[in-house]
N, C-alpha and C positions, 0 to 999 in steps of 0.2 A: 634138407632144409626146406621149409615151406615157402610158398610164393610170397607170403606176407613178410617173411624174413629176408628173402631175396630182394624185395623191393627196397629195403633199407630204412624204412621208417615205420616200425611196428605200431607205434602209438597213433600215428596219423591214420593209418588204414583201419586199425582196430576200432576206433571210435565211429567209423562210418558203417560198420557191419551191424545190421539190425538183428537184435536177439531179444528174447523175452526179458522184461515185459514189453509187449508190442504196443506202439502208439495207437491210440484209438482210430486214427485215420487210416491205419494200415491193417486193421484186424481182419477185414473181409478178404484181403489179399493173403494174409497169413493162413486163414482158414482154407484157402485154395492152394496152399504151397505145394502139395503133391501133384497138382495139375501143372504148376509152373515147372517143377523139377521132380521127377519120380524118385530121384536119389537124394532128395533134399536132406534126409537125416544123416547122410554120409558127410555132411559138412559144407553144404552150398553157402556161398557168401553173396549177399545182396546189400547194396546201400539203399537209402530211403527211396530215391527216385526209381531204382530198378524194380522195386516191388510192384509198382503199377505200370511199368513200361515194358517189362520183359515179355516176350512172346511165349505163351504156354507151350510146353514141350511137344504135345501131340500135334499142335498147329505147326510149330517150327519143323517138325519131322515131315509132316505132310507136304509142306512147301518145298523142302529140300528134296524129298523123294520125287515129287512131281517134276521139278526142274531137271533133275538128273535123268530120269527115265525118258523125258521128251527131248532133251537137248544134249545130253552127255557132255556137260561143260568140263573143260580142262582146268578151269579156275573160277572161283566165286569170290567176288569182292563184297564183303558185308560192310556197307558204308557207315552204319551206325551200330557198332557191335555191342556197346554197353557191357554188361557183365557176362555176355557169351551165350545167351539162350539160342539164338539162331546159328551162331558160329559152330557150336557143338554139333548141331545136326548136319550142317553143310559139310563139316570136316569128316563125317562118316562116309561121304561119297567122293570128295575130291579136295585138292588143296584150297586153302582159303587165305585171302588177305583181309584182315579185320582192322577197320579204321575206328579210332575212338579218341576224342579230345581229352578225356579225363584219365590221368595215369592211375588213379585209384581204381577205376572201373577195369582198366586193363589188368592190373594185378589180381583183381577178383576173378576176372574172366579166365586168366591162366590157371588159377586155382580150381575153378569150376570145370575147366576142360580136363584137368588131371583126374578129377573125381569120375568123369565119364571115360577115362582111359584113352583120351585122344592124344596121340604122340605130339610133342611140342613142335616137331618138324613139319607137322601137317598144317600149322597155322602161323602166319606172319602177322604180328601186330604192328601197326604204325600209329603212333600218337600224333595227332594234329587236327587242324581244321579240315573238314571233309572236302571242301573245294580245293584247298591247297594240295591235299594228298592225291586226289583224283588227277589233278593236273601234273603231278610228278611221276605217275606210274604209266607212262605211255607204252611200256613194254607189254602191258596187258592186252593191247590190241593185236598182238601176235598170236594169241591163244583164243580158243573158243571160251570166251569169258561171259559170265552172267554177273550183273551188278544187282544186288539186293539192297533195298533201302527201307528202313523202318525209322524214319525221322521222328523226333519228338512231336507229339500232338498238342503240347501245351498243358499237360496234366489232365487229371480225371474230369475237369470241367468241360472237356470236349463233348461229353455225352449229353450235356444239357442244351446243346444247340440243335435246332431242328435240322439244319443243314450245315455240314462242315466244309468250309472253303479250302481249297488247296493252297490258298494264300495265307492260311492260318498256321501252316507248319512253321516250326522254328528249328534252327536259326535262319533258314532260307526257304523261300517259297518253292513249291514243287517244280515250277517251270525252270527255275535256276538249276535245281538239282538234276532234273531230267536232261537238260541240254548239256550239262557237264558230263553226265554219265554216258549220254549218247555219243559223245566225242570218242569214247573208248569202245563202246559196243552197242548195237541196237537192242540187245537182249537185256531187258530191264524188268525187275519185279519190285513192286512197292506194297508194303503192308500199311494199310490206312484205316481210319475210323469207319465204323459201320455206316455212319450217316454222311459220308463223303459225297459232295455234289457230283452226281453222275454226269450232268451236263458239262461240267468243267473237264471231267475225265474224257468225255467224248471228243473233245478238241484234239486229243492225241491219237485218235483212231483214224485209219484210212481204209479204203476199200480192200487193199491188199493185206493190211495188217490190223485187223480188229483187235481190240483189247479183250482179253479173257479175264473175267472177274469171278473169283471164288468167294462165296460168303460163308464164313465159319460160324456155326451155331453151337451154343452151349445150353443144354436143357431146353432146346426148342427156340432159343432166342438168339438173334444175330449179335455177334460180339465184335467182329472185325471183318475186313475184306482184304484179299490179296489181289493186286492187279498185275497182269502179265502183259508187257508191251513187246510186240513183234515176236511173240511166242505162241502162235495160234494153235500149236499142237499140244500145249501143256493143258492138262485137265480138260480135254476136249468136250467132256460131257457137261462141264460147268455146273454140275449138281451142287447143291448146298451140302456142306460137310458138317456132320455132327461130331463135336469134339468134347 
């Protein structure tokens, strides 16, 4: 039985899966579908929002590999898992707790994980508000835990801003998210817009724990950054990465 049938409401989920004909606003993302998921043709499911918010596969893998090789986490918490782009890559290295508010996205993520042959036992999905869930999983502090956050940037319009403020993240500002995550572990990674205000990020840096920022490039242009907090050994070269 497929995940969509397991979910128990076939029609509700089915109407959210974007298939051809593709809406005009999503065509550039559709044309880039094999960068988002190399196994897209095997049946990847994405809803409208996920087309422009999912982390491209090679970027997600690079982040997961870098974190694992530098810190050997026993557990990764994917705080905004969406349809599973980052969760799939993290689960190749260690167990994952994936937090997502939308049950439809969770059903899609489970389906997408199956396409990548990720055992269901490798990932625990928790539906709920990210702050409520983080407050409920105190046991994570008993393990070498990394919290990865790719919070909503507010849609494609973020790229039109000269500088993206950390206060523009939704539904919570970065400071609120960071403080709640830090209660569990100091090892935090955040996937943020390419035009994020560096001065705001610098407020989280100390002499002992400077922020490592990796700038991901596509065809020579910056597309996004990943910021690593209290993980000075991750991607120590801080070289720009072509994806």
